[in-house]
mmCIF entry with sequence, helices, sheets and N, C-alpha, C, O atoms, coordinates in Angstrom:
data_MODEL
# 
_entry.id   MODEL 
# 
_entity.id                         1 
_entity.type                       polymer 
_entity.pdbx_number_of_molecules   1 
# 
_entity_poly.entity_id                      1 
_entity_poly.type                           'polypeptide(L)' 
_entity_poly.nstd_linkage                   no 
_entity_poly.nstd_monomer                   no 
_entity_poly.pdbx_seq_one_letter_code       MRDATPATPVFILPSVQVNLRAGDLPPAAENGTCYLTFPLNAL 
_entity_poly.pdbx_seq_one_letter_code_can   MRDATPATPVFILPSVQVNLRAGDLPPAAENGTCYLTFPLNAL 
_entity_poly.pdbx_strand_id                 A 
# 
loop_
_entity_poly_seq.entity_id 
_entity_poly_seq.num 
_entity_poly_seq.mon_id 
_entity_poly_seq.hetero 
1 1  MET n 
1 2  ARG n 
1 3  ASP n 
1 4  ALA n 
1 5  THR n 
1 6  PRO n 
1 7  ALA n 
1 8  THR n 
1 9  PRO n 
1 10 VAL n 
1 11 PHE n 
1 12 ILE n 
1 13 LEU n 
1 14 PRO n 
1 15 SER n 
1 16 VAL n 
1 17 GLN n 
1 18 VAL n 
1 19 ASN n 
1 20 LEU n 
1 21 ARG n 
1 22 ALA n 
1 23 GLY n 
1 24 ASP n 
1 25 LEU n 
1 26 PRO n 
1 27 PRO n 
1 28 ALA n 
1 29 ALA n 
1 30 GLU n 
1 31 ASN n 
1 32 GLY n 
1 33 THR n 
1 34 CYS n 
1 35 TYR n 
1 36 LEU n 
1 37 THR n 
1 38 PHE n 
1 39 PRO n 
1 40 LEU n 
1 41 ASN n 
1 42 ALA n 
1 43 LEU n 
# 
_struct_asym.id          A 
_struct_asym.entity_id   1 
# 
_struct_conf.conf_type_id            HELX_P 
_struct_conf.id                      HELX_P1 
_struct_conf.pdbx_PDB_helix_id       AA1 
_struct_conf.beg_label_comp_id       ILE 
_struct_conf.beg_label_asym_id       A 
_struct_conf.beg_label_seq_id        12 
_struct_conf.pdbx_beg_PDB_ins_code   ? 
_struct_conf.end_label_comp_id       LEU 
_struct_conf.end_label_asym_id       A 
_struct_conf.end_label_seq_id        20 
_struct_conf.pdbx_end_PDB_ins_code   ? 
_struct_conf.beg_auth_comp_id        ILE 
_struct_conf.beg_auth_asym_id        A 
_struct_conf.beg_auth_seq_id         12 
_struct_conf.end_auth_comp_id        LEU 
_struct_conf.end_auth_asym_id        A 
_struct_conf.end_auth_seq_id         20 
_struct_conf.pdbx_PDB_helix_class    1 
_struct_conf.details                 ? 
_struct_conf.pdbx_PDB_helix_length   9 
# 
_struct_conf_type.id          HELX_P 
_struct_conf_type.criteria    ? 
_struct_conf_type.reference   ? 
# 
loop_
_atom_site.group_PDB 
_atom_site.id 
_atom_site.type_symbol 
_atom_site.label_atom_id 
_atom_site.label_alt_id 
_atom_site.label_comp_id 
_atom_site.label_asym_id 
_atom_site.label_entity_id 
_atom_site.label_seq_id 
_atom_site.pdbx_PDB_ins_code 
_atom_site.Cartn_x 
_atom_site.Cartn_y 
_atom_site.Cartn_z 
_atom_site.occupancy 
_atom_site.B_iso_or_equiv 
_atom_site.pdbx_formal_charge 
_atom_site.auth_seq_id 
_atom_site.auth_comp_id 
_atom_site.auth_asym_id 
_atom_site.auth_atom_id 
_atom_site.pdbx_PDB_model_num 
ATOM 1   N N  . MET A 1 1  ? -12.828 -21.311 12.881  1.00 0.00 ? 1  MET A N  1 
ATOM 2   C CA . MET A 1 1  ? -13.207 -21.443 11.486  1.00 0.00 ? 1  MET A CA 1 
ATOM 3   C C  . MET A 1 1  ? -13.140 -20.085 10.773  1.00 0.00 ? 1  MET A C  1 
ATOM 4   O O  . MET A 1 1  ? -12.589 -19.981 9.677   1.00 0.00 ? 1  MET A O  1 
ATOM 5   N N  . ARG A 1 2  ? -13.704 -19.051 11.400  1.00 0.00 ? 2  ARG A N  1 
ATOM 6   C CA . ARG A 1 2  ? -13.739 -17.727 10.791  1.00 0.00 ? 2  ARG A CA 1 
ATOM 7   C C  . ARG A 1 2  ? -12.333 -17.172 10.561  1.00 0.00 ? 2  ARG A C  1 
ATOM 8   O O  . ARG A 1 2  ? -12.107 -16.475 9.572   1.00 0.00 ? 2  ARG A O  1 
ATOM 9   N N  . ASP A 1 3  ? -11.395 -17.464 11.445  1.00 0.00 ? 3  ASP A N  1 
ATOM 10  C CA . ASP A 1 3  ? -10.032 -16.955 11.325  1.00 0.00 ? 3  ASP A CA 1 
ATOM 11  C C  . ASP A 1 3  ? -9.164  -17.780 10.385  1.00 0.00 ? 3  ASP A C  1 
ATOM 12  O O  . ASP A 1 3  ? -8.022  -17.403 10.124  1.00 0.00 ? 3  ASP A O  1 
ATOM 13  N N  . ALA A 1 4  ? -9.665  -18.872 9.878   1.00 0.00 ? 4  ALA A N  1 
ATOM 14  C CA . ALA A 1 4  ? -8.878  -19.737 9.002   1.00 0.00 ? 4  ALA A CA 1 
ATOM 15  C C  . ALA A 1 4  ? -8.642  -19.094 7.636   1.00 0.00 ? 4  ALA A C  1 
ATOM 16  O O  . ALA A 1 4  ? -7.575  -19.280 7.051   1.00 0.00 ? 4  ALA A O  1 
ATOM 17  N N  . THR A 1 5  ? -9.603  -18.351 7.121   1.00 0.00 ? 5  THR A N  1 
ATOM 18  C CA . THR A 1 5  ? -9.456  -17.729 5.798   1.00 0.00 ? 5  THR A CA 1 
ATOM 19  C C  . THR A 1 5  ? -9.937  -16.277 5.833   1.00 0.00 ? 5  THR A C  1 
ATOM 20  O O  . THR A 1 5  ? -10.979 -15.961 5.259   1.00 0.00 ? 5  THR A O  1 
ATOM 21  N N  . PRO A 1 6  ? -9.191  -15.389 6.497   1.00 0.00 ? 6  PRO A N  1 
ATOM 22  C CA . PRO A 1 6  ? -9.625  -13.986 6.528   1.00 0.00 ? 6  PRO A CA 1 
ATOM 23  C C  . PRO A 1 6  ? -9.421  -13.320 5.166   1.00 0.00 ? 6  PRO A C  1 
ATOM 24  O O  . PRO A 1 6  ? -8.535  -13.702 4.401   1.00 0.00 ? 6  PRO A O  1 
ATOM 25  N N  . ALA A 1 7  ? -10.232 -12.349 4.885   1.00 0.00 ? 7  ALA A N  1 
ATOM 26  C CA . ALA A 1 7  ? -10.108 -11.598 3.636   1.00 0.00 ? 7  ALA A CA 1 
ATOM 27  C C  . ALA A 1 7  ? -8.868  -10.701 3.709   1.00 0.00 ? 7  ALA A C  1 
ATOM 28  O O  . ALA A 1 7  ? -8.440  -10.309 4.794   1.00 0.00 ? 7  ALA A O  1 
ATOM 29  N N  . THR A 1 8  ? -8.307  -10.387 2.566   1.00 0.00 ? 8  THR A N  1 
ATOM 30  C CA . THR A 1 8  ? -7.155  -9.495  2.505   1.00 0.00 ? 8  THR A CA 1 
ATOM 31  C C  . THR A 1 8  ? -7.610  -8.083  2.863   1.00 0.00 ? 8  THR A C  1 
ATOM 32  O O  . THR A 1 8  ? -8.608  -7.607  2.323   1.00 0.00 ? 8  THR A O  1 
ATOM 33  N N  . PRO A 1 9  ? -6.899  -7.406  3.763   1.00 0.00 ? 9  PRO A N  1 
ATOM 34  C CA . PRO A 1 9  ? -7.279  -6.035  4.106   1.00 0.00 ? 9  PRO A CA 1 
ATOM 35  C C  . PRO A 1 9  ? -7.236  -5.124  2.873   1.00 0.00 ? 9  PRO A C  1 
ATOM 36  O O  . PRO A 1 9  ? -6.416  -5.317  1.976   1.00 0.00 ? 9  PRO A O  1 
ATOM 37  N N  . VAL A 1 10 ? -8.108  -4.152  2.844   1.00 0.00 ? 10 VAL A N  1 
ATOM 38  C CA . VAL A 1 10 ? -8.241  -3.274  1.685   1.00 0.00 ? 10 VAL A CA 1 
ATOM 39  C C  . VAL A 1 10 ? -6.970  -2.459  1.448   1.00 0.00 ? 10 VAL A C  1 
ATOM 40  O O  . VAL A 1 10 ? -6.548  -2.299  0.302   1.00 0.00 ? 10 VAL A O  1 
ATOM 41  N N  . PHE A 1 11 ? -6.363  -1.950  2.500   1.00 0.00 ? 11 PHE A N  1 
ATOM 42  C CA . PHE A 1 11 ? -5.214  -1.056  2.353   1.00 0.00 ? 11 PHE A CA 1 
ATOM 43  C C  . PHE A 1 11 ? -3.885  -1.746  2.624   1.00 0.00 ? 11 PHE A C  1 
ATOM 44  O O  . PHE A 1 11 ? -2.940  -1.093  3.065   1.00 0.00 ? 11 PHE A O  1 
ATOM 45  N N  . ILE A 1 12 ? -3.788  -3.037  2.376   1.00 0.00 ? 12 ILE A N  1 
ATOM 46  C CA . ILE A 1 12 ? -2.556  -3.761  2.675   1.00 0.00 ? 12 ILE A CA 1 
ATOM 47  C C  . ILE A 1 12 ? -1.393  -3.299  1.789   1.00 0.00 ? 12 ILE A C  1 
ATOM 48  O O  . ILE A 1 12 ? -0.289  -3.109  2.299   1.00 0.00 ? 12 ILE A O  1 
ATOM 49  N N  . LEU A 1 13 ? -1.598  -3.114  0.495   1.00 0.00 ? 13 LEU A N  1 
ATOM 50  C CA . LEU A 1 13 ? -0.497  -2.710  -0.393  1.00 0.00 ? 13 LEU A CA 1 
ATOM 51  C C  . LEU A 1 13 ? -0.003  -1.296  -0.105  1.00 0.00 ? 13 LEU A C  1 
ATOM 52  O O  . LEU A 1 13 ? 1.210   -1.101  -0.026  1.00 0.00 ? 13 LEU A O  1 
ATOM 53  N N  . PRO A 1 14 ? -0.865  -0.306  0.055   1.00 0.00 ? 14 PRO A N  1 
ATOM 54  C CA . PRO A 1 14 ? -0.355  1.022   0.405   1.00 0.00 ? 14 PRO A CA 1 
ATOM 55  C C  . PRO A 1 14 ? 0.353   1.033   1.764   1.00 0.00 ? 14 PRO A C  1 
ATOM 56  O O  . PRO A 1 14 ? 1.366   1.713   1.928   1.00 0.00 ? 14 PRO A O  1 
ATOM 57  N N  . SER A 1 15 ? -0.168  0.292   2.723   1.00 0.00 ? 15 SER A N  1 
ATOM 58  C CA . SER A 1 15 ? 0.479   0.293   4.041   1.00 0.00 ? 15 SER A CA 1 
ATOM 59  C C  . SER A 1 15 ? 1.845   -0.372  3.996   1.00 0.00 ? 15 SER A C  1 
ATOM 60  O O  . SER A 1 15 ? 2.756   0.060   4.702   1.00 0.00 ? 15 SER A O  1 
ATOM 61  N N  . VAL A 1 16 ? 2.010   -1.403  3.192   1.00 0.00 ? 16 VAL A N  1 
ATOM 62  C CA . VAL A 1 16 ? 3.323   -2.044  3.058   1.00 0.00 ? 16 VAL A CA 1 
ATOM 63  C C  . VAL A 1 16 ? 4.307   -1.075  2.425   1.00 0.00 ? 16 VAL A C  1 
ATOM 64  O O  . VAL A 1 16 ? 5.461   -1.011  2.848   1.00 0.00 ? 16 VAL A O  1 
ATOM 65  N N  . GLN A 1 17 ? 3.876   -0.318  1.421   1.00 0.00 ? 17 GLN A N  1 
ATOM 66  C CA . GLN A 1 17 ? 4.766   0.643   0.776   1.00 0.00 ? 17 GLN A CA 1 
ATOM 67  C C  . GLN A 1 17 ? 5.265   1.687   1.769   1.00 0.00 ? 17 GLN A C  1 
ATOM 68  O O  . GLN A 1 17 ? 6.453   2.009   1.782   1.00 0.00 ? 17 GLN A O  1 
ATOM 69  N N  . VAL A 1 18 ? 4.381   2.212   2.590   1.00 0.00 ? 18 VAL A N  1 
ATOM 70  C CA . VAL A 1 18 ? 4.787   3.237   3.557   1.00 0.00 ? 18 VAL A CA 1 
ATOM 71  C C  . VAL A 1 18 ? 5.609   2.608   4.673   1.00 0.00 ? 18 VAL A C  1 
ATOM 72  O O  . VAL A 1 18 ? 6.576   3.215   5.134   1.00 0.00 ? 18 VAL A O  1 
ATOM 73  N N  . ASN A 1 19 ? 5.255   1.420   5.115   1.00 0.00 ? 19 ASN A N  1 
ATOM 74  C CA . ASN A 1 19 ? 6.015   0.764   6.178   1.00 0.00 ? 19 ASN A CA 1 
ATOM 75  C C  . ASN A 1 19 ? 7.434   0.431   5.732   1.00 0.00 ? 19 ASN A C  1 
ATOM 76  O O  . ASN A 1 19 ? 8.366   0.537   6.530   1.00 0.00 ? 19 ASN A O  1 
ATOM 77  N N  . LEU A 1 20 ? 7.617   0.035   4.489   1.00 0.00 ? 20 LEU A N  1 
ATOM 78  C CA . LEU A 1 20 ? 8.956   -0.252  3.982   1.00 0.00 ? 20 LEU A CA 1 
ATOM 79  C C  . LEU A 1 20 ? 9.829   0.993   3.956   1.00 0.00 ? 20 LEU A C  1 
ATOM 80  O O  . LEU A 1 20 ? 11.053  0.898   4.041   1.00 0.00 ? 20 LEU A O  1 
ATOM 81  N N  . ARG A 1 21 ? 9.211   2.147   3.841   1.00 0.00 ? 21 ARG A N  1 
ATOM 82  C CA . ARG A 1 21 ? 9.950   3.406   3.821   1.00 0.00 ? 21 ARG A CA 1 
ATOM 83  C C  . ARG A 1 21 ? 10.042  4.006   5.219   1.00 0.00 ? 21 ARG A C  1 
ATOM 84  O O  . ARG A 1 21 ? 10.359  5.187   5.361   1.00 0.00 ? 21 ARG A O  1 
ATOM 85  N N  . ALA A 1 22 ? 9.775   3.223   6.242   1.00 0.00 ? 22 ALA A N  1 
ATOM 86  C CA . ALA A 1 22 ? 9.830   3.657   7.648   1.00 0.00 ? 22 ALA A CA 1 
ATOM 87  C C  . ALA A 1 22 ? 8.874   4.820   7.915   1.00 0.00 ? 22 ALA A C  1 
ATOM 88  O O  . ALA A 1 22 ? 9.207   5.738   8.665   1.00 0.00 ? 22 ALA A O  1 
ATOM 89  N N  . GLY A 1 23 ? 7.695   4.784   7.308   1.00 0.00 ? 23 GLY A N  1 
ATOM 90  C CA . GLY A 1 23 ? 6.674   5.788   7.551   1.00 0.00 ? 23 GLY A CA 1 
ATOM 91  C C  . GLY A 1 23 ? 6.735   6.990   6.636   1.00 0.00 ? 23 GLY A C  1 
ATOM 92  O O  . GLY A 1 23 ? 5.861   7.855   6.702   1.00 0.00 ? 23 GLY A O  1 
ATOM 93  N N  . ASP A 1 24 ? 7.737   7.070   5.789   1.00 0.00 ? 24 ASP A N  1 
ATOM 94  C CA . ASP A 1 24 ? 7.835   8.200   4.853   1.00 0.00 ? 24 ASP A CA 1 
ATOM 95  C C  . ASP A 1 24 ? 7.037   7.913   3.593   1.00 0.00 ? 24 ASP A C  1 
ATOM 96  O O  . ASP A 1 24 ? 6.982   6.778   3.121   1.00 0.00 ? 24 ASP A O  1 
ATOM 97  N N  . LEU A 1 25 ? 6.423   8.953   3.058   1.00 0.00 ? 25 LEU A N  1 
ATOM 98  C CA . LEU A 1 25 ? 5.728   8.812   1.785   1.00 0.00 ? 25 LEU A CA 1 
ATOM 99  C C  . LEU A 1 25 ? 6.750   8.829   0.656   1.00 0.00 ? 25 LEU A C  1 
ATOM 100 O O  . LEU A 1 25 ? 7.862   9.319   0.848   1.00 0.00 ? 25 LEU A O  1 
ATOM 101 N N  . PRO A 1 26 ? 6.401   8.305   -0.517  1.00 0.00 ? 26 PRO A N  1 
ATOM 102 C CA . PRO A 1 26 ? 7.310   8.341   -1.662  1.00 0.00 ? 26 PRO A CA 1 
ATOM 103 C C  . PRO A 1 26 ? 7.602   9.795   -2.062  1.00 0.00 ? 26 PRO A C  1 
ATOM 104 O O  . PRO A 1 26 ? 6.868   10.706  -1.681  1.00 0.00 ? 26 PRO A O  1 
ATOM 105 N N  . PRO A 1 27 ? 8.666   10.003  -2.824  1.00 0.00 ? 27 PRO A N  1 
ATOM 106 C CA . PRO A 1 27 ? 8.959   11.354  -3.287  1.00 0.00 ? 27 PRO A CA 1 
ATOM 107 C C  . PRO A 1 27 ? 7.796   11.924  -4.103  1.00 0.00 ? 27 PRO A C  1 
ATOM 108 O O  . PRO A 1 27 ? 7.066   11.187  -4.766  1.00 0.00 ? 27 PRO A O  1 
ATOM 109 N N  . ALA A 1 28 ? 7.640   13.224  -4.043  1.00 0.00 ? 28 ALA A N  1 
ATOM 110 C CA . ALA A 1 28 ? 6.552   13.883  -4.767  1.00 0.00 ? 28 ALA A CA 1 
ATOM 111 C C  . ALA A 1 28 ? 6.815   13.844  -6.269  1.00 0.00 ? 28 ALA A C  1 
ATOM 112 O O  . ALA A 1 28 ? 7.960   13.889  -6.720  1.00 0.00 ? 28 ALA A O  1 
ATOM 113 N N  . ALA A 1 29 ? 5.738   13.759  -7.021  1.00 0.00 ? 29 ALA A N  1 
ATOM 114 C CA . ALA A 1 29 ? 5.817   13.812  -8.485  1.00 0.00 ? 29 ALA A CA 1 
ATOM 115 C C  . ALA A 1 29 ? 6.061   15.263  -8.913  1.00 0.00 ? 29 ALA A C  1 
ATOM 116 O O  . ALA A 1 29 ? 6.169   16.158  -8.074  1.00 0.00 ? 29 ALA A O  1 
ATOM 117 N N  . GLU A 1 30 ? 6.145   15.478  -10.205 1.00 0.00 ? 30 GLU A N  1 
ATOM 118 C CA . GLU A 1 30 ? 6.395   16.819  -10.732 1.00 0.00 ? 30 GLU A CA 1 
ATOM 119 C C  . GLU A 1 30 ? 5.332   17.834  -10.299 1.00 0.00 ? 30 GLU A C  1 
ATOM 120 O O  . GLU A 1 30 ? 5.612   19.027  -10.182 1.00 0.00 ? 30 GLU A O  1 
ATOM 121 N N  . ASN A 1 31 ? 4.112   17.348  -10.062 1.00 0.00 ? 31 ASN A N  1 
ATOM 122 C CA . ASN A 1 31 ? 3.037   18.258  -9.663  1.00 0.00 ? 31 ASN A CA 1 
ATOM 123 C C  . ASN A 1 31 ? 2.988   18.486  -8.154  1.00 0.00 ? 31 ASN A C  1 
ATOM 124 O O  . ASN A 1 31 ? 2.116   19.204  -7.665  1.00 0.00 ? 31 ASN A O  1 
ATOM 125 N N  . GLY A 1 32 ? 3.916   17.882  -7.414  1.00 0.00 ? 32 GLY A N  1 
ATOM 126 C CA . GLY A 1 32 ? 4.002   18.090  -5.974  1.00 0.00 ? 32 GLY A CA 1 
ATOM 127 C C  . GLY A 1 32 ? 3.190   17.110  -5.138  1.00 0.00 ? 32 GLY A C  1 
ATOM 128 O O  . GLY A 1 32 ? 3.185   17.215  -3.912  1.00 0.00 ? 32 GLY A O  1 
ATOM 129 N N  . THR A 1 33 ? 2.518   16.180  -5.756  1.00 0.00 ? 33 THR A N  1 
ATOM 130 C CA . THR A 1 33 ? 1.688   15.210  -5.048  1.00 0.00 ? 33 THR A CA 1 
ATOM 131 C C  . THR A 1 33 ? 2.419   13.887  -4.899  1.00 0.00 ? 33 THR A C  1 
ATOM 132 O O  . THR A 1 33 ? 3.066   13.424  -5.839  1.00 0.00 ? 33 THR A O  1 
ATOM 133 N N  . CYS A 1 34 ? 2.322   13.273  -3.719  1.00 0.00 ? 34 CYS A N  1 
ATOM 134 C CA . CYS A 1 34 ? 2.904   11.943  -3.489  1.00 0.00 ? 34 CYS A CA 1 
ATOM 135 C C  . CYS A 1 34 ? 1.878   10.890  -3.898  1.00 0.00 ? 34 CYS A C  1 
ATOM 136 O O  . CYS A 1 34 ? 0.708   10.977  -3.525  1.00 0.00 ? 34 CYS A O  1 
ATOM 137 N N  . TYR A 1 35 ? 2.317   9.904   -4.660  1.00 0.00 ? 35 TYR A N  1 
ATOM 138 C CA . TYR A 1 35 ? 1.434   8.840   -5.116  1.00 0.00 ? 35 TYR A CA 1 
ATOM 139 C C  . TYR A 1 35 ? 1.943   7.494   -4.634  1.00 0.00 ? 35 TYR A C  1 
ATOM 140 O O  . TYR A 1 35 ? 3.140   7.217   -4.710  1.00 0.00 ? 35 TYR A O  1 
ATOM 141 N N  . LEU A 1 36 ? 1.042   6.657   -4.139  1.00 0.00 ? 36 LEU A N  1 
ATOM 142 C CA . LEU A 1 36 ? 1.346   5.275   -3.842  1.00 0.00 ? 36 LEU A CA 1 
ATOM 143 C C  . LEU A 1 36 ? 0.956   4.468   -5.064  1.00 0.00 ? 36 LEU A C  1 
ATOM 144 O O  . LEU A 1 36 ? -0.124  4.674   -5.618  1.00 0.00 ? 36 LEU A O  1 
ATOM 145 N N  . THR A 1 37 ? 1.806   3.560   -5.494  1.00 0.00 ? 37 THR A N  1 
ATOM 146 C CA . THR A 1 37 ? 1.513   2.754   -6.671  1.00 0.00 ? 37 THR A CA 1 
ATOM 147 C C  . THR A 1 37 ? 1.482   1.285   -6.296  1.00 0.00 ? 37 THR A C  1 
ATOM 148 O O  . THR A 1 37 ? 2.172   0.870   -5.365  1.00 0.00 ? 37 THR A O  1 
ATOM 149 N N  . PHE A 1 38 ? 0.708   0.509   -6.995  1.00 0.00 ? 38 PHE A N  1 
ATOM 150 C CA . PHE A 1 38 ? 0.661   -0.924  -6.790  1.00 0.00 ? 38 PHE A CA 1 
ATOM 151 C C  . PHE A 1 38 ? 0.212   -1.604  -8.073  1.00 0.00 ? 38 PHE A C  1 
ATOM 152 O O  . PHE A 1 38 ? -0.494  -1.008  -8.885  1.00 0.00 ? 38 PHE A O  1 
ATOM 153 N N  . PRO A 1 39 ? 0.622   -2.850  -8.253  1.00 0.00 ? 39 PRO A N  1 
ATOM 154 C CA . PRO A 1 39 ? 0.215   -3.570  -9.467  1.00 0.00 ? 39 PRO A CA 1 
ATOM 155 C C  . PRO A 1 39 ? -1.292  -3.836  -9.470  1.00 0.00 ? 39 PRO A C  1 
ATOM 156 O O  . PRO A 1 39 ? -1.865  -4.205  -8.445  1.00 0.00 ? 39 PRO A O  1 
ATOM 157 N N  . LEU A 1 40 ? -1.909  -3.653  -10.589 1.00 0.00 ? 40 LEU A N  1 
ATOM 158 C CA . LEU A 1 40 ? -3.359  -3.818  -10.692 1.00 0.00 ? 40 LEU A CA 1 
ATOM 159 C C  . LEU A 1 40 ? -3.796  -5.259  -10.527 1.00 0.00 ? 40 LEU A C  1 
ATOM 160 O O  . LEU A 1 40 ? -4.921  -5.508  -10.093 1.00 0.00 ? 40 LEU A O  1 
ATOM 161 N N  . ASN A 1 41 ? -2.959  -6.199  -10.853 1.00 0.00 ? 41 ASN A N  1 
ATOM 162 C CA . ASN A 1 41 ? -3.343  -7.605  -10.741 1.00 0.00 ? 41 ASN A CA 1 
ATOM 163 C C  . ASN A 1 41 ? -2.849  -8.243  -9.435  1.00 0.00 ? 41 ASN A C  1 
ATOM 164 O O  . ASN A 1 41 ? -2.817  -9.468  -9.327  1.00 0.00 ? 41 ASN A O  1 
ATOM 165 N N  . ALA A 1 42 ? -2.469  -7.437  -8.456  1.00 0.00 ? 42 ALA A N  1 
ATOM 166 C CA . ALA A 1 42 ? -1.919  -7.974  -7.206  1.00 0.00 ? 42 ALA A CA 1 
ATOM 167 C C  . ALA A 1 42 ? -2.964  -8.630  -6.337  1.00 0.00 ? 42 ALA A C  1 
ATOM 168 O O  . ALA A 1 42 ? -2.669  -9.603  -5.642  1.00 0.00 ? 42 ALA A O  1 
ATOM 169 N N  . LEU A 1 43 ? -4.167  -8.123  -6.360  1.00 0.00 ? 43 LEU A N  1 
ATOM 170 C CA . LEU A 1 43 ? -5.212  -8.711  -5.520  1.00 0.00 ? 43 LEU A CA 1 
ATOM 171 C C  . LEU A 1 43 ? -6.226  -9.309  -6.403  1.00 0.00 ? 43 LEU A C  1 
ATOM 172 O O  . LEU A 1 43 ? -7.211  -9.868  -5.922  1.00 0.00 ? 43 LEU A O  1 
# 
């Protein structure tokens, strides 16, 4: 019963982004920082 409707993991969207890039972070922004982005209405 408990496994029938598990909650969505908190870091699922960032982990999918990095996994799709084979473990690489996205390119750095102009300020040198890498940012993960996701749609605000996704979860």
